C-alpha positions as CSV (number, residue, x, y, z in Angstrom):
1,X,4.7,29.9,18.3
2,X,1.7,27.8,17.3
3,X,1.5,26.9,13.6
4,X,-1.2,28.6,11.6
5,X,-1.3,26.0,8.9
6,X,-4.8,24.7,8.1
7,X,-4.6,20.9,8.2
8,X,-7.9,20.7,6.3
9,X,-6.8,22.8,3.4
10,X,-5.8,20.5,0.4
11,X,-3.1,21.0,-2.1
12,X,-4.4,21.4,-5.7
13,X,-3.2,18.5,-7.9
14,X,-3.5,18.0,-11.6
15,X,-4.2,14.5,-12.9
16,X,-1.5,14.0,-15.6
17,X,-2.1,10.3,-16.2
18,X,-4.8,7.7,-15.6
19,X,-4.2,4.0,-15.7
20,X,-7.1,1.4,-15.7
21,X,-5.6,-1.3,-13.5
22,X,-8.4,-3.8,-13.1
23,X,-12.2,-3.8,-13.1
24,X,-13.2,-0.7,-11.1
25,X,-9.6,0.1,-10.1
26,X,-7.7,3.1,-11.4
27,X,-4.3,4.7,-10.8
28,X,-3.9,8.5,-10.9
29,X,-0.5,10.2,-11.5
30,X,-0.7,13.6,-9.8
31,X,1.4,16.7,-10.0
32,X,1.2,19.8,-7.8
33,X,-0.5,22.8,-9.5
34,X,1.8,25.0,-7.5
35,X,5.4,23.9,-8.5
36,X,6.9,25.4,-5.3
37,X,4.6,23.3,-3.1
38,X,5.7,20.3,-5.1
39,X,9.4,21.0,-4.6
40,X,9.0,21.3,-0.9
41,X,6.6,18.4,-0.4
42,X,8.1,15.2,1.2
43,X,6.7,12.0,2.6
44,X,7.9,8.5,3.5
45,X,6.8,5.0,2.6
46,X,3.7,3.9,4.4
47,X,2.0,7.3,4.8
48,X,-1.4,8.1,3.5
49,X,-3.4,11.1,2.3
50,X,-6.9,12.4,1.7
51,X,-8.0,12.8,-2.0
52,X,-11.0,15.1,-2.6
53,X,-13.4,15.9,-5.4
54,X,-14.8,19.3,-4.7
55,X,-18.5,19.2,-3.9
56,X,-18.4,15.4,-3.3
57,X,-16.0,14.9,-0.3
58,X,-12.7,13.2,0.2
59,X,-11.5,9.6,0.5
60,X,-8.5,8.1,2.4
61,X,-5.9,5.9,0.8
62,X,-2.2,5.5,0.6
63,X,0.4,7.2,-1.5
64,X,1.3,4.4,-3.9
65,X,4.4,5.9,-5.4
66,X,7.9,5.9,-3.8
67,X,9.3,8.9,-2.0
68,X,12.4,8.4,-4.1
69,X,10.5,9.7,-7.1
70,X,9.9,13.3,-6.4
71,X,8.4,14.4,-9.8
72,X,4.9,13.0,-9.1
73,X,2.6,11.3,-6.6
74,X,0.5,8.3,-7.5
75,X,-2.6,6.8,-5.9
76,X,-4.6,3.7,-6.7
77,X,-8.3,3.3,-5.7
78,X,-11.3,1.0,-6.2
79,X,-14.7,2.6,-7.0
80,X,-16.7,1.7,-3.9
81,X,-18.5,4.8,-2.7
82,X,-19.6,8.3,-3.6
83,X,-16.1,10.0,-3.6
84,X,-14.3,7.2,-5.3
85,X,-17.0,7.0,-8.0
86,X,-16.6,10.8,-8.5
87,X,-12.8,10.4,-8.7
88,X,-13.3,7.7,-11.3
89,X,-15.2,10.1,-13.5
90,X,-12.3,12.5,-13.6
91,X,-10.1,12.8,-16.7
92,X,-6.5,13.7,-17.4
93,X,-6.0,17.4,-16.9
94,X,-8.7,17.7,-14.2
95,X,-7.9,19.1,-10.7
96,X,-8.5,17.3,-7.4
97,X,-7.6,18.0,-3.8
98,X,-4.8,16.3,-1.9
99,X,-3.9,16.7,1.8
100,X,-1.3,14.9,3.7
101,X,1.0,13.1,4.3
102,X,-0.4,11.6,7.5
103,X,0.5,8.6,9.6
104,X,3.7,6.8,10.5
105,X,6.0,4.9,8.2
106,X,7.6,1.6,7.3
107,X,11.0,1.9,9.0
108,X,13.1,0.9,6.0
109,X,16.2,2.7,7.4
110,X,16.1,0.0,10.1
111,X,15.9,-2.8,7.6
112,X,19.3,-2.1,6.0
113,X,21.2,-5.4,5.4
114,X,18.1,-7.5,5.8
115,X,16.0,-9.7,3.4
116,X,12.6,-8.3,2.6
117,X,9.5,-10.5,2.0
118,X,6.4,-8.7,0.7
119,X,3.1,-10.5,0.8
120,X,0.1,-8.8,-0.8
121,X,-3.4,-9.6,-1.9
122,X,-5.7,-7.9,-4.4
123,X,-6.1,-4.1,-4.1
124,X,-3.8,-4.2,-1.1
125,X,-0.7,-4.1,-3.4
126,X,-0.8,-0.2,-3.7
127,X,0.4,0.5,-0.1
128,X,3.1,-2.1,-0.5
129,X,4.1,-0.9,-4.0
130,X,5.4,2.3,-2.4
131,X,7.7,0.3,-0.1
132,X,8.7,-2.1,-2.9
133,X,9.8,0.7,-5.2
134,X,11.5,2.5,-2.3
135,X,13.5,-0.6,-1.6
136,X,14.3,-1.3,-5.3
137,X,15.5,2.3,-5.8
138,X,17.8,1.8,-2.8
139,X,18.6,-1.8,-3.8
140,X,22.1,-1.8,-2.3
141,X,20.6,-1.4,1.2
142,X,19.0,-4.9,1.2
143,X,19.8,-8.5,0.7
144,X,17.1,-10.7,-1.0
145,X,13.8,-9.1,-2.0
146,X,10.8,-11.4,-2.6
147,X,7.3,-10.4,-3.5
148,X,4.4,-12.8,-3.2
149,X,1.2,-11.3,-4.7
150,X,-2.2,-12.8,-5.3
151,X,-5.6,-11.8,-6.4
152,X,-9.0,-13.4,-6.9
153,X,-8.5,-13.6,-10.7
154,X,-6.0,-12.7,-13.4
155,X,-8.2,-9.7,-14.2
156,X,-8.0,-8.5,-10.6
157,X,-4.2,-8.3,-10.5
158,X,-3.1,-4.6,-10.4
159,X,0.0,-3.1,-11.8
160,X,0.3,-5.8,-14.5
161,X,2.9,-3.8,-16.4
162,X,5.1,-3.6,-13.3
163,X,4.6,-7.3,-12.4
164,X,6.0,-8.0,-15.9
165,X,9.0,-5.7,-15.1
166,X,9.6,-7.2,-11.7
167,X,9.4,-10.8,-13.1
168,X,12.2,-9.9,-15.5
169,X,14.5,-8.4,-12.8
170,X,17.4,-10.5,-11.6
171,X,17.7,-8.7,-8.3
172,X,14.3,-9.7,-6.9
173,X,12.0,-12.7,-6.9
174,X,8.3,-12.4,-7.8
175,X,5.6,-15.0,-7.3
176,X,2.1,-14.3,-8.5
177,X,-0.9,-16.4,-7.8
178,X,-4.7,-16.3,-8.3
179,X,-7.4,-18.0,-6.4
180,X,-8.6,-21.4,-7.7
181,X,-11.0,-20.8,-10.6
182,X,-9.5,-17.4,-11.3
183,X,-6.9,-18.5,-13.8
184,X,-7.1,-18.1,-17.6
185,X,-5.8,-20.5,-20.3
186,X,-2.7,-18.4,-20.8
187,X,-1.9,-17.9,-17.1
188,X,1.7,-18.8,-16.2
189,X,1.6,-18.0,-12.5
190,X,0.6,-20.1,-9.5
191,X,-3.0,-21.1,-8.5
192,X,-3.8,-21.0,-4.8
193,X,-4.6,-18.7,-1.9
194,X,-1.8,-16.5,-0.8
195,X,-1.3,-18.1,2.7
196,X,-1.0,-21.5,1.0
197,X,1.5,-20.2,-1.5
198,X,3.6,-18.7,1.3
199,X,3.6,-22.0,3.2
200,X,4.6,-23.9,0.1
201,X,7.5,-21.4,-0.7
202,X,8.8,-21.7,2.9
203,X,10.7,-18.3,2.8
204,X,13.5,-18.2,5.4
205,X,12.8,-16.1,8.5
206,X,16.5,-15.6,9.1
207,X,17.4,-11.9,9.0
208,X,14.1,-11.3,7.2
209,X,11.4,-8.7,7.5
210,X,7.9,-9.7,6.3
211,X,5.5,-7.0,5.1
212,X,1.9,-8.2,4.8
213,X,-1.0,-6.3,3.3
214,X,-4.3,-7.7,2.0
215,X,-7.9,-8.4,2.9
216,X,-8.5,-9.2,6.6
217,X,-9.1,-12.9,5.8
218,X,-5.8,-13.2,4.0
219,X,-3.9,-11.5,6.8
220,X,-5.7,-13.6,9.4
221,X,-4.4,-16.8,7.8
222,X,-1.0,-15.5,6.7
223,X,0.3,-14.4,10.2
224,X,0.1,-18.0,11.6
225,X,2.0,-19.3,8.5
226,X,4.8,-16.8,9.1
227,X,4.9,-17.7,12.8
228,X,5.2,-21.4,11.8
229,X,8.1,-20.5,9.5
230,X,9.9,-18.8,12.4
231,X,9.0,-15.2,12.0
232,X,8.7,-13.3,15.3
233,X,5.8,-10.9,15.7
234,X,8.2,-7.9,15.8
235,X,9.6,-8.8,12.3
236,X,6.1,-8.8,10.7
237,X,4.7,-5.5,9.5
238,X,1.3,-4.5,8.1
239,X,-0.9,-1.5,7.5
240,X,-4.5,-0.8,8.6
241,X,-5.2,2.1,6.3
242,X,-8.7,0.8,5.3
243,X,-10.1,1.9,8.7
244,X,-9.4,5.6,8.3
245,X,-11.6,8.6,7.5
246,X,-10.5,12.1,8.6
247,X,-6.8,11.4,8.9
248,X,-6.2,13.6,11.9
249,X,-7.8,11.7,14.8
250,X,-11.0,13.8,15.0
251,X,-13.8,11.5,13.7
252,X,-13.0,8.5,15.9
253,X,-13.8,6.1,13.1
254,X,-10.4,4.4,13.1
255,X,-9.9,3.8,16.8
256,X,-9.1,0.3,17.9
257,X,-9.1,0.2,21.7
258,X,-6.8,3.0,22.8
259,X,-5.2,3.4,19.4
260,X,-6.2,5.8,16.6
261,X,-5.0,4.1,13.4
262,X,-4.5,7.5,11.6
263,X,-2.3,8.9,14.3
264,X,-0.6,5.8,15.8
265,X,-0.5,4.0,12.5
266,X,-1.4,3.0,9.9
267,X,1.8,0.9,10.0
268,X,1.9,-1.7,12.8
269,X,4.0,-4.7,13.7
270,X,2.1,-8.0,14.4
271,X,3.5,-7.7,17.9
272,X,1.6,-4.4,18.3
273,X,-1.6,-5.8,16.9
274,X,-1.5,-8.7,19.3
275,X,-2.0,-6.1,22.1
276,X,-5.1,-4.7,20.5
277,X,-8.7,-5.9,20.6
278,X,-9.4,-8.5,17.9
279,X,-11.7,-6.0,16.0
280,X,-8.8,-4.7,14.0
């Protein structure tokens, strides 16, 4: 029997917490208005959703919180267009729409017993944050966990409160960096572009999965560094969520060659990307 569920009908979510992360960047903590819907809702690391302001439209971005934390959903966004500007005007207690989850996932079940290397740049940390917390909440599954994260400036680093927490943990390694000229007098991290820092750190590729997310230029220069360090294309993962619009393969905005990012992704291995047109 065909499902009668309306894929365009959003859940109603209450904003219970707003965090100003960086200039123009906010995090919303959301809870289901209908508690029963919240109890039955599930997702996996890497999936995305549509977030809507009624009367303005909807915008696509990842679920930034871990599926191991069932009491809420978090999203992080930059104010760039009509919908995200409308979202940014919302206050704690307001109601927005949420539909999802959509897309494929990071296969963390297949990564058991491996080292994890996370490489992120700027506002691209949110889709990776979901996977990082998922891995940390299941810490016994993995060997070494390393996070290399950079931004244009100190002010542009998101989740500063969690970066402090991660830097103090003994079961992971965090390396933060800012672009040359983006440091402040009290900055204690590294200075340099993310691909350069990765090359300097020389992380081992042995039994290691690399997860890369960032601006296209960062990804472009990070992949060759990882290959130089011995990572094979099938051991490098990324997400192309910034290309999506409708979420269900109808609008055609996210297609790359024969692939629809929203339905076939947004998670891809570098090996899969090498088979696609260079436009990704």
